[in-house]
Biopython code that builds the backbone (N, CA, C, O; Angstrom):
import numpy as np
from Bio.PDB.StructureBuilder import StructureBuilder

atoms = [
    (1, "MET", "N", (0.839, -1.202, 0.000)),
    (1, "MET", "CA", (0.000, 0.000, 0.000)),
    (1, "MET", "C", (0.875, 1.254, 0.000)),
    (1, "MET", "O", (0.585, 2.221, -0.703)),
    (2, "SER", "N", (1.932, 1.228, 0.783)),
    (2, "SER", "CA", (2.818, 2.395, 0.827)),
    (2, "SER", "C", (3.455, 2.630, -0.534)),
    (2, "SER", "O", (3.724, 3.770, -0.913)),
    (3, "TYR", "N", (3.698, 1.533, -1.277)),
    (3, "TYR", "CA", (4.283, 1.683, -2.613)),
    (3, "TYR", "C", (3.334, 2.449, -3.528)),
    (3, "TYR", "O", (3.766, 3.319, -4.284)),
    (4, "ILE", "N", (2.054, 2.131, -3.462)),
    (4, "ILE", "CA", (1.065, 2.815, -4.298)),
    (4, "ILE", "C", (0.988, 4.289, -3.916)),
    (4, "ILE", "O", (0.919, 5.162, -4.781)),
    (5, "LEU", "N", (1.001, 4.556, -2.618)),
    (5, "LEU", "CA", (0.960, 5.947, -2.172)),
    (5, "LEU", "C", (2.195, 6.699, -2.636)),
    (5, "LEU", "O", (2.115, 7.871, -3.004)),
    (6, "GLN", "N", (3.344, 6.019, -2.618)),
    (6, "GLN", "CA", (4.580, 6.668, -3.052)),
    (6, "GLN", "C", (4.507, 6.989, -4.540)),
    (6, "GLN", "O", (4.898, 8.077, -4.962)),
    (7, "GLN", "N", (4.006, 6.045, -5.338)),
    (7, "GLN", "CA", (3.855, 6.285, -6.774)),
    (7, "GLN", "C", (2.883, 7.434, -7.027)),
    (7, "GLN", "O", (3.107, 8.271, -7.901)),
    (8, "PHE", "N", (1.814, 7.461, -6.259)),
    (8, "PHE", "CA", (0.812, 8.515, -6.422)),
    (8, "PHE", "C", (1.400, 9.873, -6.070)),
    (8, "PHE", "O", (1.132, 10.867, -6.745)),
    (9, "GLN", "N", (2.207, 9.913, -5.007)),
    (9, "GLN", "CA", (2.830, 11.172, -4.610)),
    (9, "GLN", "C", (3.789, 11.657, -5.690)),
    (9, "GLN", "O", (3.843, 12.852, -5.981)),
    (10, "MET", "N", (4.544, 10.740, -6.284)),
    (10, "MET", "CA", (5.456, 11.113, -7.366)),
    (10, "MET", "C", (4.673, 11.656, -8.553)),
    (10, "MET", "O", (5.082, 12.633, -9.179)),
    (11, "MET", "N", (3.553, 11.025, -8.859)),
    (11, "MET", "CA", (2.731, 11.468, -9.977)),
    (11, "MET", "C", (2.182, 12.866, -9.698)),
    (11, "MET", "O", (2.144, 13.709, -10.594)),
    (12, "LEU", "N", (1.757, 13.113, -8.460)),
    (12, "LEU", "CA", (1.247, 14.436, -8.106)),
    (12, "LEU", "C", (2.332, 15.489, -8.238)),
    (12, "LEU", "O", (2.081, 16.585, -8.738)),
    (13, "GLU", "N", (3.530, 15.166, -7.794)),
    (13, "GLU", "CA", (4.621, 16.133, -7.872)),
    (13, "GLU", "C", (4.954, 16.449, -9.321)),
    (13, "GLU", "O", (5.306, 17.583, -9.646)),
    (14, "ASP", "N", (4.843, 15.450, -10.195)),
    (14, "ASP", "CA", (5.142, 15.679, -11.611)),
    (14, "ASP", "C", (4.114, 16.611, -12.239)),
    (14, "ASP", "O", (4.462, 17.458, -13.061)),
    (15, "ASN", "N", (2.863, 16.458, -11.859)),
    (15, "ASN", "CA", (1.787, 17.213, -12.504)),
    (15, "ASN", "C", (1.169, 18.239, -11.563)),
    (15, "ASN", "O", (0.023, 18.648, -11.748)),
    (16, "TYR", "N", (1.928, 18.652, -10.558)),
    (16, "TYR", "CA", (1.348, 19.520, -9.524)),
    (16, "TYR", "C", (0.842, 20.831, -10.118)),
    (16, "TYR", "O", (-0.278, 21.254, -9.833)),
    (17, "ASP", "N", (1.667, 21.474, -10.943)),
    (17, "ASP", "CA", (1.261, 22.755, -11.536)),
    (17, "ASP", "C", (0.027, 22.581, -12.406)),
    (17, "ASP", "O", (-0.871, 23.424, -12.405)),
    (18, "GLU", "N", (-0.008, 21.476, -13.150)),
    (18, "GLU", "CA", (-1.150, 21.244, -14.031)),
    (18, "GLU", "C", (-2.416, 21.015, -13.211)),
    (18, "GLU", "O", (-3.483, 21.527, -13.553)),
    (19, "TYR", "N", (-2.298, 20.251, -12.135)),
    (19, "TYR", "CA", (-3.455, 20.014, -11.277)),
    (19, "TYR", "C", (-3.970, 21.321, -10.675)),
    (19, "TYR", "O", (-5.176, 21.567, -10.639)),
    (20, "CYS", "N", (-3.040, 22.155, -10.204)),
    (20, "CYS", "CA", (-3.444, 23.429, -9.600)),
    (20, "CYS", "C", (-4.164, 24.300, -10.623)),
    (20, "CYS", "O", (-5.171, 24.936, -10.314)),
    (21, "GLU", "N", (-3.639, 24.319, -11.837)),
    (21, "GLU", "CA", (-4.254, 25.156, -12.873)),
    (21, "GLU", "C", (-5.654, 24.651, -13.199)),
    (21, "GLU", "O", (-6.590, 25.441, -13.320)),
    (22, "GLN", "N", (-5.797, 23.337, -13.342)),
    (22, "GLN", "CA", (-7.113, 22.774, -13.637)),
    (22, "GLN", "C", (-8.074, 23.022, -12.477)),
    (22, "GLN", "O", (-9.258, 23.285, -12.688)),
    (23, "PHE", "N", (-7.555, 22.936, -11.247)),
    (23, "PHE", "CA", (-8.405, 23.147, -10.074)),
    (23, "PHE", "C", (-8.885, 24.592, -10.006)),
    (23, "PHE", "O", (-10.043, 24.849, -9.678)),
    (24, "GLU", "N", (-7.999, 25.534, -10.316)),
    (24, "GLU", "CA", (-8.397, 26.944, -10.323)),
    (24, "GLU", "C", (-9.446, 27.195, -11.398)),
    (24, "GLU", "O", (-10.411, 27.925, -11.172)),
    (25, "ASN", "N", (-9.255, 26.587, -12.575)),
    (25, "ASN", "CA", (-10.243, 26.747, -13.643)),
    (25, "ASN", "C", (-11.584, 26.165, -13.215)),
    (25, "ASN", "O", (-12.636, 26.732, -13.508)),
    (26, "TYR", "N", (-11.540, 25.022, -12.515)),
    (26, "TYR", "CA", (-12.771, 24.395, -12.047)),
    (26, "TYR", "C", (-13.488, 25.295, -11.041)),
    (26, "TYR", "O", (-14.703, 25.478, -11.113)),
    (27, "LEU", "N", (-12.719, 25.855, -10.101)),
    (27, "LEU", "CA", (-13.333, 26.745, -9.111)),
    (27, "LEU", "C", (-13.926, 27.970, -9.782)),
    (27, "LEU", "O", (-15.019, 28.411, -9.424)),
    (28, "ARG", "N", (-13.210, 28.521, -10.753)),
    (28, "ARG", "CA", (-13.700, 29.703, -11.459)),
    (28, "ARG", "C", (-14.980, 29.355, -12.219)),
    (28, "ARG", "O", (-15.929, 30.139, -12.242)),
    (29, "PHE", "N", (-15.000, 28.174, -12.839)),
    (29, "PHE", "CA", (-16.179, 27.734, -13.580)),
    (29, "PHE", "C", (-17.372, 27.570, -12.638)),
    (29, "PHE", "O", (-18.478, 28.014, -12.947)),
    (30, "ARG", "N", (-17.143, 26.931, -11.489)),
    (30, "ARG", "CA", (-18.211, 26.746, -10.513)),
    (30, "ARG", "C", (-18.731, 28.095, -10.013)),
    (30, "ARG", "O", (-19.939, 28.289, -9.881)),
    (31, "HIS", "N", (-17.826, 29.011, -9.741)),
    (31, "HIS", "CA", (-18.213, 30.332, -9.234)),
    (31, "HIS", "C", (-19.077, 31.054, -10.263)),
    (31, "HIS", "O", (-20.088, 31.661, -9.909)),
    (32, "ASN", "N", (-18.688, 30.991, -11.526)),
    (32, "ASN", "CA", (-19.464, 31.659, -12.571)),
    (32, "ASN", "C", (-20.842, 31.029, -12.704)),
    (32, "ASN", "O", (-21.837, 31.736, -12.867)),
    (33, "GLU", "N", (-20.906, 29.696, -12.636)),
    (33, "GLU", "CA", (-22.201, 29.021, -12.754)),
    (33, "GLU", "C", (-23.121, 29.435, -11.608)),
    (33, "GLU", "O", (-24.290, 29.750, -11.830)),
    (34, "GLU", "N", (-22.595, 29.434, -10.384)),
    (34, "GLU", "CA", (-23.417, 29.806, -9.236)),
    (34, "GLU", "C", (-23.818, 31.268, -9.313)),
    (34, "GLU", "O", (-24.934, 31.628, -8.937)),
    (35, "PHE", "N", (-22.919, 32.109, -9.796)),
    (35, "PHE", "CA", (-23.221, 33.534, -9.917)),
    (35, "PHE", "C", (-24.368, 33.752, -10.893)),
    (35, "PHE", "O", (-25.298, 34.504, -10.599)),
    (36, "HIS", "N", (-24.312, 33.102, -12.051)),
    (36, "HIS", "CA", (-25.375, 33.260, -13.042)),
    (36, "HIS", "C", (-26.683, 32.668, -12.524)),
    (36, "HIS", "O", (-27.755, 33.224, -12.759)),
    (37, "ALA", "N", (-26.593, 31.546, -11.823)),
    (37, "ALA", "CA", (-27.804, 30.916, -11.293)),
    (37, "ALA", "C", (-28.453, 31.827, -10.257)),
    (37, "ALA", "O", (-29.668, 32.022, -10.278)),
    (38, "ASN", "N", (-27.659, 32.381, -9.359)),
    (38, "ASN", "CA", (-28.207, 33.271, -8.334)),
    (38, "ASN", "C", (-28.775, 34.534, -8.958)),
    (38, "ASN", "O", (-29.828, 35.017, -8.543)),
    (39, "LYS", "N", (-28.082, 35.068, -9.952)),
    (39, "LYS", "CA", (-28.560, 36.276, -10.618)),
    (39, "LYS", "C", (-29.892, 35.990, -11.314)),
    (39, "LYS", "O", (-30.813, 36.804, -11.252)),
    (40, "HIS", "N", (-29.992, 34.844, -11.970)),
    (40, "HIS", "CA", (-31.222, 34.481, -12.662)),
    (40, "HIS", "C", (-32.367, 34.325, -11.663)),
    (40, "HIS", "O", (-33.472, 34.814, -11.900)),
    (41, "ASN", "N", (-32.107, 33.653, -10.561)),
    (41, "ASN", "CA", (-33.146, 33.474, -9.550)),
    (41, "ASN", "C", (-33.581, 34.816, -8.979)),
    (41, "ASN", "O", (-34.769, 35.038, -8.742)),
    (42, "HIS", "N", (-32.640, 35.692, -8.763)),
    (42, "HIS", "CA", (-32.961, 37.011, -8.211)),
    (42, "HIS", "C", (-33.835, 37.797, -9.195)),
    (42, "HIS", "O", (-34.830, 38.403, -8.799)),
    (43, "ASP", "N", (-33.463, 37.785, -10.460)),
    (43, "ASP", "CA", (-34.253, 38.510, -11.459)),
    (43, "ASP", "C", (-35.651, 37.911, -11.563)),
    (43, "ASP", "O", (-36.635, 38.635, -11.718)),
    (44, "HIS", "N", (-35.732, 36.591, -11.478)),
    (44, "HIS", "CA", (-37.022, 35.935, -11.611)),
    (44, "HIS", "C", (-37.946, 36.344, -10.464)),
    (44, "HIS", "O", (-39.122, 36.635, -10.680)),
    (45, "LYS", "N", (-37.410, 36.363, -9.253)),
    (45, "LYS", "CA", (-38.218, 36.776, -8.105)),
    (45, "LYS", "C", (-38.579, 38.253, -8.219)),
    (45, "LYS", "O", (-39.670, 38.659, -7.818)),
    (46, "HIS", "N", (-37.690, 39.039, -8.751)),
    (46, "HIS", "CA", (-37.913, 40.477, -8.856)),
    (46, "HIS", "C", (-39.041, 40.776, -9.856)),
    (46, "HIS", "O", (-39.806, 41.721, -9.664)),
    (47, "ASP", "N", (-39.142, 39.976, -10.911)),
    (47, "ASP", "CA", (-40.182, 40.216, -11.916)),
    (47, "ASP", "C", (-41.563, 40.008, -11.310)),
    (47, "ASP", "O", (-42.496, 40.752, -11.612)),
    (48, "HIS", "N", (-41.693, 38.996, -10.453)),
    (48, "HIS", "CA", (-42.996, 38.749, -9.850)),
    (48, "HIS", "C", (-43.190, 39.687, -8.691)),
    (48, "HIS", "O", (-44.230, 39.650, -8.034)),
]
sb = StructureBuilder()
sb.init_structure("model")
sb.init_model(0)
sb.init_chain("A")
sb.init_seg("    ")
for serial, (resi, resn, name, xyz) in enumerate(atoms, 1):
    if name == "N":
        sb.init_residue(resn, " ", resi, " ")
    sb.init_atom(name, np.array(xyz, "f"), 0.0, 1.0, " ", f" {name:<3s}", serial, name[0])
structure = sb.get_structure()
């Protein structure tokens, strides 16, 4: 089991920058989706 964890840690270190970049893009994407959803809900309630 420790061998698998060691291999996984090496893989993370190799692709650490790429993972961070993808994670930031994911967070930004989620934030934009929630922002648009909240804005849409707010406008919808405001119309009624």
